[in-house]
TORVO-843601 format. One line per 3 residues: their letters; for each residue y, x, z of N, C-alpha, C, O, CB. Coordinates in steps of 0.05 Angstrom, whole numbers, plus 5000, padded with zeros to 4 digits. Each point is the difference from the previous one (the first is absolute). Glycine has a CB too. Layout:
// TORVO-843601
a	Y/X/Z/Y/X/Z/Y/X/Z/Y/X/Z/Y/X/Z  ...
This chain:
// TORVO-843601
mvv	4978/5014/5000/5022/4986/5002/5024/5017/4998/5000/5020/5014/4975/4948/5011  5045/5030/4960/5030/5009/5004/5017/4986/5006/5004/4977/4990/4990/5047/4987  5022/4989/5044/5023/4985/5013/5021/5018/4992/4996/5024/5003/4982/4952/5038
alg	5047/5015/4949/5023/5018/4993/5018/4987/5027/5000/4978/5009/4997/5030/4926  5020/5018/5074/5017/4995/5021/5030/5010/4991/5002/5023/4991/4958/4980/5044  5063/4981/4968/5031/5007/4999/5014/4996/5015/4994/4983/5016/5004/5013/4954
snl	5027/5015/5033/5019/4998/5020/5026/5008/4991/4998/5019/4985/4969/4989/5045  5059/4983/4972/5018/5014/4994/5021/4989/5024/5024/5006/4997/4961/5002/4950  5006/4979/5073/5023/4998/5026/4980/5008/5023/4979/4988/5006/5057/4969/4978
agr	4973/5063/5026/4985/5008/5025/4995/4983/5029/4985/5008/5017/5033/5033/4961  4994/4938/5024/5005/4986/5017/5006/5020/5029/5017/5018/5003/4954/4944/4968  5006/5025/5053/5004/5019/5016/4991/5025/5001/5010/5015/5017/4995/4953/4997
ygs	4977/5040/4969/4986/5022/4994/5013/5026/4996/4987/5021/5004/4988/4947/4981  5051/5034/5007/5015/5022/4990/4994/5012/4978/5018/5012/4990/4989/4993/5049  4973/4995/4950/4995/5004/4964/4976/4981/4990/4981/4992/5014/5031/5064/4988
sea	4993/4940/4978/4979/4984/4987/4968/5012/4995/4979/4988/4997/5065/4993/4981  4963/5047/5024/4971/5013/5006/4987/4992/5031/4978/4991/5006/5038/5054/4961  5004/4960/5049/4991/4991/5026/4986/4974/4999/4977/4996/5009/5060/5028/5010
lle	4981/4957/4969/4986/4966/5002/4977/5002/4982/4980/4988/5008/5066/4980/4997  4952/5044/4976/4974/4993/4986/4975/5017/5013/4978/4992/4994/5049/4998/4961  4976/5035/5063/4981/5007/5009/4996/4977/5025/4978/4990/5005/5028/5063/4975
aal	5012/4941/5030/4993/4980/5021/4985/4972/4993/4986/4988/5017/5052/5034/5002  4968/4969/4955/4979/4987/4985/4975/5003/4994/4982/4983/5004/5048/5013/4985  4968/5031/5000/4969/5015/5001/4982/4994/5027/4977/4992/5001/5045/5048/4972
arf	4998/4967/5051/4984/5005/5022/4987/4976/5013/4985/4999/5020/5043/5039/4986  4984/4941/4977/4992/4966/5008/4973/4992/4981/4985/4981/5005/5074/5003/5004  4938/5031/4972/4980/4987/4987/4972/4997/5013/4989/4979/4998/5036/5036/4967
pav	4965/5006/5048/4972/4998/5013/5003/4973/5025/4980/4987/5006/5008/5074/4984  5030/4935/5018/5004/4974/5020/4992/4978/4985/4990/4980/5012/5049/5036/5014  4965/4983/4949/4998/4976/4984/4974/4998/4981/4995/4982/4983/5056/5019/5020
glk	4933/5021/5004/4974/5005/4987/5002/5016/4974/4983/5000/4983/5001/4956/5037  5042/5059/4977/5002/5012/4975/4997/5031/5005/5017/5014/5012/5013/4946/4968  4943/5050/5008/4992/5032/5005/5020/5018/4977/4994/4996/4977/4948/4992/5039
ilr	5074/5027/4988/5011/5011/4976/4978/5025/4991/4989/5016/5016/5066/4971/5000  4944/5012/4967/4982/5019/4987/5013/5033/4989/4991/5023/5005/4986/4926/4979  5048/5042/4999/5018/5016/4989/5024/4988/5003/5002/4976/5002/4968/5043/4970
rss	5053/5000/5027/5029/4992/4997/5013/5022/4986/4995/5023/5004/5007/4948/5038  5019/5015/4938/5015/5023/4984/5024/5010/5022/5005/4993/5023/4986/4983/4924  5023/5046/5035/5020/5008/5016/5026/4979/4995/4996/4982/4983/4985/5071/5014
wwr	5042/4947/5015/5018/4981/4999/5019/5011/4972/5007/5022/4994/4989/4965/5063  5008/4991/4933/5019/5002/4976/5030/4989/4997/5008/4980/5011/4948/5018/4972  5055/5014/5004/5030/4994/5003/5004/4983/4976/4980/4998/4985/5036/5047/5040
saa	5009/4941/4967/5010/4987/4980/5025/4981/5006/5007/4991/5022/4947/5014/4961  5055/4993/4997/5030/4984/4999/4987/4969/5007/4978/4993/4993/5054/5040/4963  4986/4952/5057/4997/4968/5000/5006/4993/4975/5014/5010/4982/4998/4982/5061
wpd	4972/4985/4957/4993/4987/4976/5009/4968/5006/4988/4992/5020/4968/5044/4967  5058/4949/5005/5013/5002/4973/5028/5013/5006/5014/5007/4981/4961/4949/4998  5033/5048/5045/5030/5009/5016/4995/5026/5005/4992/5006/5023/5021/4952/5003
pma	4991/5064/4952/4996/5028/5010/5021/5003/5021/4997/5020/5014/4985/5000/4943  5035/4967/5046/5024/5008/5025/4991/4997/5027/5011/5010/5020/5026/4974/4952  4937/4998/5029/4985/4998/5023/4987/5028/5014/4997/5021/4989/4996/4933/4991
pey	5001/5040/5045/4989/5026/5004/4975/5010/4991/4983/4983/4996/5040/5010/5035  4970/5031/4964/4972/5007/4985/4975/4992/5016/4999/4999/5024/5023/5043/4955  4958/4952/5006/4977/4997/5009/4981/5022/5008/5004/5023/4991/5005/4941/4987
rng	4967/5028/5040/4983/5018/5000/4976/4981/4993/5000/4976/5003/5023/5060/5029  4958/4977/4959/4969/4983/4993/4984/5017/5000/5004/5023/4994/5007/4945/4978  4965/5020/5038/4972/5014/4996/4980/4981/4995/5007/4977/4997/5004/5058/5032
val	4964/4971/4970/4980/4985/4991/4976/5019/5025/4999/5024/5006/5020/4958/4930  4965/4994/5072/4972/5008/5018/4978/4982/4991/5001/4975/5000/5024/5038/5044  4955/5004/4947/4974/4989/4992/4993/4991/5031/5005/5014/5019/4979/5017/4934
vdt	5002/4942/5047/4994/4990/5027/4971/4983/4996/4996/4985/4981/5060/5011/5035  4927/5009/5000/4975/4983/5003/5001/4975/5018/5022/4999/5012/4956/5044/4982  5009/4938/5012/5001/4984/5010/4974/4977/4996/4987/4998/4980/5063/5021/5018
sag	4946/4966/5025/4984/4979/4999/5008/4967/4992/4986/4980/4997/4995/5055/5035  5045/4969/4967/5015/4979/5001/5005/4989/4967/5001/5017/4982/5020/5003/5068  4981/4956/4944/5004/4991/4970/5027/5008/4993/5013/5015/5014/4957/4944/4989
pge	5040/5030/4970/5024/5006/4994/5023/4986/5017/5021/5012/5006/4957/4996/4951  5017/4965/5050/5022/4982/5007/5004/5014/5031/5022/5003/5011/4964/4946/4957  4990/5057/5043/5002/5013/5030/5018/5023/4999/5019/5003/5015/4934/4985/4999
vla	5041/5031/4966/5013/5026/5000/5032/4990/4996/5019/5013/5010/4936/5018/4967  5050/4948/5008/5030/4999/4997/5016/4988/5019/5025/5001/5003/4966/5000/4956  4987/4983/5056/5015/4990/5025/5004/5026/5019/5022/5001/5010/4955/4947/4987
all	5010/5068/5007/4999/5020/5024/5024/5019/4985/5016/5012/5015/4923/4986/5007  5063/5006/4952/5026/5020/4995/5027/4983/4998/5021/5013/4996/4949/5021/4975  5030/4938/5032/5023/4986/5007/5004/5002/5029/5024/5000/5007/4971/4972/4955
tie	4987/5028/5057/4999/5001/5031/5013/5023/5008/5015/5001/5020/4944/4975/4983  5033/5047/4977/5008/5025/5007/5030/5001/4993/5015/5006/5019/4939/5014/4975  5056/4976/4983/5029/4995/4991/5015/4987/5022/5018/5012/5012/4968/4983/4940
asl	5004/4976/5055/5021/4992/5025/5001/5013/5021/5020/5001/5014/4976/4961/4977  4985/5050/5014/4997/5011/5026/5018/5027/5001/5009/5008/5022/4941/4970/4984  5054/5035/4971/5022/5019/4991/5026/4993/4998/5018/5016/4996/4951/5000/4984
gre	5034/4959/5022/5032/4986/4993/5003/4998/4977/5024/5003/4994/4997/5014/5036  4965/4978/4951/5004/4991/4974/5011/4971/4996/4989/4980/5009/4976/5052/4983  5055/4967/4993/5009/4970/5002/4999/4996/4967/5004/5018/4984/5033/4979/5065
rga	4956/4977/4944/5000/4994/4969/5028/4987/4999/5011/4983/5015/4936/5008/4973  5063/5030/4981/5022/4983/4989/4999/5001/4972/4979/4998/4986/5051/5010/5052  4998/4997/4953/4995/4995/4968/4975/5021/4991/4994/5019/5014/5062/4967/4976
rna	4934/5008/4990/4979/5013/4984/5018/5023/4986/5021/4997/4988/4945/4958/5004  5018/5072/5014/5009/5029/4991/5024/5009/5020/5014/5019/4992/4973/4973/4955  5020/4996/5080/5018/5004/5018/4992/5029/5012/4977/5008/4998/5032/4940/5009
prt	5011/5067/5007/4989/5015/5018/4984/4991/5020/5001/4977/5008/5031/5044/4981  4950/4997/5021/4979/4988/5022/4993/5022/5012/4997/5022/4989/4984/4940/4990  5013/5030/5050/4986/5023/5020/4976/5005/4987/4996/5024/4995/5021/4961/5050
ldl	4965/4996/4949/4970/5005/4996/4993/4979/4978/5007/4977/4999/4982/5041/5052  4991/4998/4930/4989/4981/4980/4973/5012/4997/4995/5022/4990/5050/4963/4984  4937/4997/5034/4968/5011/5002/4991/4982/4972/5009/4977/5001/4978/5032/5062
dli	5002/4996/4921/4987/4986/4972/4968/5009/5001/4990/5023/5004/5059/4981/4962  4941/4975/5029/4969/5005/4990/5000/5001/4972/5003/4980/4985/4976/4996/5051  5016/5054/4955/4998/5001/4973/4978/4996/4986/5002/4993/4976/5028/5030/5031
ayg	4948/4981/5005/4972/4994/4990/4982/4998/5020/5003/5015/5020/5005/5008/4942  4968/4958/5040/4976/4999/5009/4982/5002/4989/4991/4980/4989/5023/5004/5032  4971/5042/4978/4978/5006/4979/5007/4992/4977/5023/5003/4992/4945/4993/5036
rtv	5011/4990/4957/5005/4995/4975/5008/4967/4996/4996/4988/4979/4972/5055/5010  5043/4946/5035/5004/4973/4996/5021/4991/4984/5020/5015/5001/4961/4983/5037  5020/4982/4949/5018/4988/4988/5009/4969/5006/4986/4982/4991/4999/5053/4979
ldt	5037/4960/5045/5010/4977/5006/5025/4995/5000/5018/5017/5005/4951/4982/5014  5035/4975/4976/5022/4985/4995/5009/4978/5014/5003/4980/4986/4987/5036/4979  5015/4982/5061/5005/4978/5012/5029/5000/5011/5014/5021/4999/4937/4977/5010
pdl	5061/4973/5003/5031/5003/5002/5008/5020/5021/5024/5007/5002/4983/4945/4984  4970/5057/5033/5011/5021/5023/4995/5032/4989/5016/5018/5004/4971/4944/5038  4990/5041/4944/4998/5026/4990/4986/5002/4975/4981/4985/4995/5021/5030/5049
tlp	5006/5000/4941/4989/5013/4976/4992/5031/5002/5016/5017/5007/5013/4948/4969  4947/5037/5016/4991/5021/4994/4989/5006/4971/4992/4982/4985/5003/5013/5062  5005/5033/4945/5016/5027/5006/5032/4987/5004/5007/4981/4986/4957/5058/4981
hpr	5052/4972/5050/5026/4997/5000/5009/4991/4974/4989/5012/4982/5014/5018/5054  5016/4953/4957/5003/4999/4967/5024/5018/4991/5008/4999/4977/4976/4950/5021  5029/5068/5021/5018/5018/4986/4994/5029/5009/5016/5016/4990/5020/4947/5006
ahe	4951/5045/5017/4991/5020/5019/5001/5024/4975/5014/5020/5004/4952/4949/5039  5022/5028/4937/4995/5015/4978/5023/5013/4985/5001/5020/4987/4962/4953/5011  5055/5007/5010/5028/5009/4983/5019/5022/5016/5021/5009/4992/4980/4941/4985
rlf	4985/5054/5047/5018/5007/5015/4992/5033/5011/4981/5006/5014/5029/4938/4997  5006/5071/4980/4995/5035/5014/4999/5002/5023/4987/5020/5007/5035/5000/4965  4988/4965/5047/5002/5003/5030/4975/4989/5009/4995/5003/5024/5055/4992/4981
vmg	4932/4992/4979/4972/4989/5011/4981/5017/4988/4984/5014/5013/5028/4938/4992  4988/5049/4969/4981/5017/4984/5002/5029/5007/4979/5012/5003/5023/4956/4961  5021/5046/5039/5005/5027/5009/4982/5003/5022/4981/5016/4998/5066/4987/4988
pla	4956/4986/5034/4987/5007/5025/4974/4995/5000/4984/5015/5012/5051/4978/5008  4958/4982/4964/4966/4999/4994/4990/5017/4989/4978/5008/5008/5022/4955/4989  5013/5052/4978/4985/5023/4984/5003/5027/5016/4986/5019/4993/5025/4957/4959
eia	5006/5025/5067/5002/5026/5022/4971/5000/5011/4987/5020/4999/5067/4977/5017  4933/4975/4996/4979/5000/5014/4974/4988/4987/4978/5004/5012/5056/4995/5021  4967/4987/4944/4974/4989/4989/5008/5001/4970/5002/4978/4991/4981/4988/5051
pgw	5021/5055/4940/5007/5003/4971/4986/4988/4987/5009/4991/4979/5006/5045/5024  4957/4959/5003/4988/4986/4983/4992/4971/5006/4985/4986/4987/5002/5057/5001  5026/4950/5036/5002/4969/5003/5000/4981/4978/5020/5004/4986/5002/5009/5048
vhp	4963/4966/4959/5002/4984/4972/5013/4974/5007/4990/4988/5020/4967/5032/4959  5061/4970/5010/5019/4973/5002/4975/4973/4988/4991/5000/4977/5069/5032/5007  4934/4954/5032/4983/4982/4995/4997/4984/4980/4979/4989/4993/5022/5017/5042
mlg	5028/4989/4952/4998/4980/4977/5015/5021/4977/4995/4993/4977/5008/4953/5054  5014/5076/4971/5007/5020/4980/4977/5022/4987/4997/5009/4978/5048/4984/5047  4940/5011/5001/4980/5017/4988/5011/5035/5001/4986/5020/4995/4998/4932/4969
rta	5038/5048/5043/5014/5026/5000/5000/5011/5030/4999/4986/5020/5029/4999/4939  4975/5048/5041/4998/5006/5024/5029/5004/5014/5021/4999/4987/4933/5018/5001  5044/4988/5037/5030/5004/5018/5013/5022/4983/5024/4996/4994/4959/4993/5059
ael	5003/5036/4937/5015/5020/4994/5014/4992/4970/5023/5008/4995/4946/5027/5035  5016/4949/4952/5007/4996/4974/5029/4976/5006/5020/5003/4987/4920/5009/4989  5058/4966/5042/5017/4980/5006/5025/5019/5015/5023/4994/4994/4935/4964/5011
agq	5039/5057/5007/5023/5016/5014/5012/5009/4971/5021/4989/4995/4956/5030/5057  5016/4996/4933/5011/5011/4976/5016/4976/4984/5021/5005/4987/4940/5033/5012  5030/4942/5001/5008/4980/4986/5024/4978/5012/5012/4982/4988/4939/5028/4993
anv	5051/4996/5043/5013/4985/5015/5029/4996/4991/5011/5020/4991/4958/4994/5042  5047/4961/4969/5020/5004/4989/5022/4987/5024/5023/4997/4994/4953/5003/4953  5015/4994/5080/5021/4985/5015/5003/5023/5022/4980/5014/5005/5007/4931/4985
gtd	5034/5061/5021/5002/5022/5023/4992/5029/4989/4985/5013/5015/5003/4950/5023  5019/5049/4938/4993/5019/4986/5009/5031/5010/4992/5022/4994/5010/4940/4972  5017/5029/5051/5014/5025/5020/4983/5007/5026/5007/5016/5016/5042/4967/4970
aep	4929/5004/5016/4978/5004/5025/4989/5023/4997/4988/5008/4979/4999/4948/5027  5017/5062/5022/4989/5021/5002/4983/5011/5032/5010/4993/5021/5029/5012/4936  4946/5005/5044/4993/5007/5024/5024/5015/5021/5015/5018/4992/4938/4985/4982
ts	5048/4987/5050/5021/5018/5015/5005/5023/5005/5023/5008/5003/4974/4967/5009  4978/5042/4989/4992/5024/5002/4973/5008/4998/4993/5023/5002/5043/4976/5020
């Protein structure tokens, strides 16, 4: 399973990286075992590049929970760390997205798998290619490395160091 993490407002954590680390630290308590994780990547905010810069990363996760339960767990972590939902693409403290759940293809009012836009975003595919370059998109049949090379959103994304 692939989970993307993002933040451009640190909230009470002092930095987006610290907030993202706090989110990862809560995964085990909701039944999400982190197998691998990327470094943190930076990118300009989109669609408003004047907003604070983003930090993003990806984690490969194992769980016995189903996709809906995983989504509920991610939303619980977001809320516990101060996420308030506002306008779409607005600055946010924390965004946890379920990108893929194995080879599952799903389209419901609450959850679409794989994530419908992740393959376009370098700030998702870059970190995923860093830790699992051979991961194959369940619908497109392309690897994370290929999709990172073709991404057209967040093309300024790069590892922070």
